[in-house]
C-alpha positions as CSV (number, residue, x, y, z in Angstrom):
1,X,50.1,75.3,134.8
2,X,53.0,78.6,133.8
3,X,55.6,77.7,131.4
4,X,58.9,78.4,131.0
5,X,60.4,82.4,131.8
6,X,60.9,83.7,128.7
7,X,64.8,83.3,128.0
8,X,66.5,86.4,127.6
9,X,69.8,86.4,125.0
10,X,72.8,88.2,126.7
11,X,74.0,91.6,125.3
12,X,77.4,91.1,125.0
13,X,80.0,88.3,125.0
14,X,82.9,87.8,127.1
15,X,85.9,87.7,125.8
16,X,88.0,84.5,125.0
17,X,90.8,86.0,126.4
18,X,89.5,87.5,129.5
19,X,93.3,88.9,131.5
20,X,94.5,90.3,128.0
21,X,96.8,93.3,128.6
22,X,96.5,94.4,125.2
23,X,92.1,94.2,125.2
24,X,92.5,95.8,128.6
25,X,94.1,98.7,127.7
26,X,92.3,99.6,124.2
27,X,89.1,98.9,125.8
28,X,89.9,101.6,129.1
29,X,90.6,104.2,126.7
30,X,87.1,103.7,125.1
31,X,85.9,103.4,128.2
32,X,87.9,106.9,128.9
33,X,86.8,108.2,125.5
34,X,83.4,107.7,125.4
35,X,82.3,108.2,129.3
36,X,81.0,104.4,129.6
37,X,80.7,102.5,132.8
38,X,82.4,99.6,132.7
39,X,83.8,97.1,129.9
40,X,80.1,95.7,129.7
41,X,79.4,98.5,127.2
42,X,82.1,98.3,125.0
43,X,81.3,94.1,124.7
44,X,77.5,95.2,123.7
45,X,78.9,97.3,121.0
46,X,81.5,95.1,119.6
47,X,78.6,92.3,119.7
48,X,77.3,94.5,117.5
49,X,79.9,95.0,115.1
50,X,80.2,91.3,115.1
51,X,76.7,90.9,114.3
52,X,76.1,93.3,111.5
53,X,79.9,92.5,110.2
54,X,79.4,88.2,109.8
55,X,75.8,89.1,108.2
56,X,77.7,90.7,105.6
57,X,80.5,88.0,105.4
58,X,77.6,85.4,104.5
59,X,75.9,87.6,102.2
60,X,78.6,88.6,100.5
61,X,79.3,84.9,100.0
62,X,76.4,84.8,97.9
63,X,77.7,87.2,95.2
64,X,75.0,89.1,92.9
65,X,71.7,87.6,95.0
66,X,73.6,88.5,98.7
67,X,74.4,91.7,97.5
68,X,70.7,92.1,96.1
69,X,69.5,90.9,99.8
70,X,72.2,93.3,101.5
71,X,69.8,96.5,101.5
72,X,67.3,96.3,104.0
73,X,70.9,96.1,106.0
74,X,72.6,98.4,104.4
75,X,69.6,101.1,105.0
76,X,69.3,100.3,108.9
77,X,73.1,100.7,109.3
78,X,73.2,104.1,107.5
79,X,69.8,105.1,109.1
80,X,71.5,104.5,112.9
81,X,74.3,106.1,111.1
82,X,76.8,103.4,111.2
83,X,77.4,104.1,107.4
84,X,77.0,107.5,106.3
85,X,75.8,106.5,102.6
86,X,72.5,103.8,102.4
87,X,73.8,102.8,99.0
88,X,77.3,101.9,100.6
89,X,78.0,98.4,99.9
90,X,79.0,95.1,101.7
91,X,82.7,96.4,102.4
92,X,81.4,99.3,104.1
93,X,80.0,96.9,106.9
94,X,83.1,94.6,106.9
95,X,84.8,97.8,107.9
96,X,82.8,98.7,110.7
97,X,84.3,99.4,114.1
98,X,83.4,100.0,117.5
99,X,83.5,102.9,117.4
100,X,81.2,103.4,115.1
101,X,78.8,101.9,117.1
102,X,79.8,103.7,119.9
103,X,79.8,107.3,117.7
104,X,76.0,106.9,117.5
105,X,75.1,105.9,121.7
106,X,73.0,109.3,123.3
107,X,76.2,110.0,125.7
108,X,78.2,110.7,122.7
109,X,75.9,112.8,120.6
110,X,75.1,115.2,123.2
111,X,78.4,116.1,123.7
112,X,78.8,116.6,120.2
113,X,75.6,119.0,120.0
114,X,77.3,121.0,122.9
115,X,74.7,119.8,125.5
116,X,76.9,119.3,128.0
117,X,80.2,120.3,129.0
118,X,82.0,117.2,129.6
119,X,81.0,113.0,128.7
120,X,80.1,112.7,132.0
121,X,77.8,115.2,132.3
122,X,76.2,114.2,129.5
123,X,76.0,110.6,131.1
124,X,74.7,112.2,134.5
125,X,72.0,115.1,132.6
126,X,70.6,111.5,130.8
127,X,70.4,109.2,133.7
128,X,67.9,111.8,135.4
129,X,65.7,112.6,132.5
130,X,67.4,115.9,131.7
131,X,67.5,115.2,127.6
132,X,64.7,114.5,125.7
133,X,64.7,112.5,122.4
134,X,61.9,113.3,119.4
135,X,59.9,115.3,122.1
136,X,59.9,112.4,124.4
137,X,62.6,112.0,127.4
138,X,65.5,109.3,127.4
139,X,66.9,108.1,130.4
140,X,68.9,105.9,128.5
141,X,72.8,107.1,127.7
142,X,73.2,103.8,125.5
143,X,70.5,104.8,123.5
144,X,71.3,104.5,119.1
145,X,70.1,107.8,118.0
146,X,68.9,107.2,114.6
147,X,70.2,109.8,111.9
148,X,66.4,110.8,111.4
149,X,66.1,111.7,115.9
150,X,69.7,114.0,115.5
151,X,68.7,117.1,115.6
152,X,65.8,116.3,118.0
153,X,68.5,116.0,120.8
154,X,67.6,118.5,123.2
155,X,66.8,119.4,126.7
156,X,63.3,118.0,128.3
157,X,63.9,120.1,130.8
158,X,65.6,123.8,132.3
159,X,68.7,122.9,133.5
160,X,71.9,125.0,134.5
161,X,75.0,123.2,133.2
162,X,77.2,125.2,136.1
163,X,74.8,123.0,138.9
164,X,75.2,120.1,140.0
165,X,72.5,117.9,138.0
166,X,71.5,116.1,141.5
167,X,70.6,119.5,143.2
168,X,68.5,120.5,140.4
169,X,66.5,117.4,140.5
170,X,66.3,117.9,144.3
171,X,65.3,121.5,143.9
172,X,62.4,120.5,141.6
173,X,61.5,117.4,143.2
174,X,61.1,119.9,146.2
175,X,59.7,123.0,144.3
176,X,56.5,119.7,143.1
177,X,55.4,119.1,146.7
178,X,55.6,122.5,148.5
179,X,52.1,122.9,150.0
180,X,51.4,125.9,148.0
181,X,52.2,122.8,145.0
182,X,49.7,120.3,146.4
183,X,46.8,122.4,147.9
184,X,46.9,123.4,143.7
185,X,46.4,120.4,142.8
186,X,44.0,118.9,145.1
187,X,41.6,122.1,145.5
188,X,38.1,121.3,143.8
189,X,37.3,122.6,140.5
190,X,35.6,125.8,140.8
191,X,31.8,125.3,139.8
192,X,30.6,127.1,136.4
193,X,28.9,130.5,136.6
194,X,24.8,129.6,136.4
195,X,23.3,130.9,133.9
196,X,21.0,133.8,134.4
197,X,17.5,133.6,135.1
198,X,15.1,134.4,132.2
199,X,13.3,137.7,132.5
200,X,9.9,137.3,134.0
201,X,8.0,137.9,131.2
């Protein structure tokens, strides 16, 4: 008998005041600034910030012991680029804002590295498989880029930024399906040349 399916934890928390005008205006600015798909992507970043700050407050209340136990958390935040220095203290974590997380999303790093003409184009390039990180294709715009992978962000395949992304994707697919390409893929390997017969003694 099968057990209960695994319950996935929600990636975001719905705001308590869903129709708050001030909150909606602020989140709308973030969506436009960072090229986000919807407010849920803002909420995901907000939950990450709350999680870090909650843990930092807990550790801060432990005094010197908390400062010692905070090292892994600070190191993680430094590795992901949320804080600039791995020797930063808990105060730096308490000062984290949602922009510190959004700034580390792949679509933001793509535009900052000059690989796209706009934040919207950067998201398209990622979603359609034109961007790689550390040699592997990454198609999630919300991927948090570690500092160690920052310089490895590049194109996964050739791209003309002046042409529509979807048109290039269709062209690449059509080229792979041409009769010549299919014939080459299905053709049997050429037999190895037979070794010359030994001369009669």
